[in-house]
N, C-alpha and C positions, 0 to 999 in steps of 0.2 A: 388202251381202251379208247374207242371213239364212240360217237353218239350218231344215231340215225332216227330221225323222226321223233326226237325226244327221249329214245330208249338207248341204254348202253349196249354197245356191241364189243365183245371181248375178242382179243386176238390171242395168239399163243404167248407162252410166258417168255419167249426170247424174240427180238426183232427178226423178222424174215420167216417166222414159223406161223402158218395157217392152221387154223382148226379143221379137223376132219372127225367124223363119227361113223360108227358102224354098229348094227344091231348085234347084241349079245346073245341072241337067241332066234328061235323059228316062229315063235308065236306072235299074236298081235301086241300083247301088252308085255313086251320084253325091254329089259333096260337098254340104253345106248352108252357105248363107251366113247369118250371124248379124248382125242389126242392131238398134240400140235406136232407138226412136221414140217420140214423145209430145209433148204440149203442155207447154210449160215455162212459159208465160205465157198468159193469156187471149189466143186468137187467134194465138199464135206457137207454132210447132212446130219440133222439132229432130230430126234423124236422124244416127246415127253408125254406121260400120261397126265391128263388134266382132271378128269371126273367121270363118274358114273352117273347118268340120269335115270331115275326109276319113274315109270309111268304112274300116274294117279288111278289106281284101280278102283277107287270108290265110285267112280261113275257108273259102273255096270255096263259099259260099252264094250 
């Protein structure tokens, strides 16, 4: 974990893994899937599921 402007910035669960995200649907208020992925050794890659972020649908937007 690092900090930027006083806020925590999380990296992937292993050194060398960056966080990536993808929308899990086609709509505006769809959850985001968070994974960490990267090269851990030359020619060897790793991926790990990190989280699903659900939008706050109570705002009505």
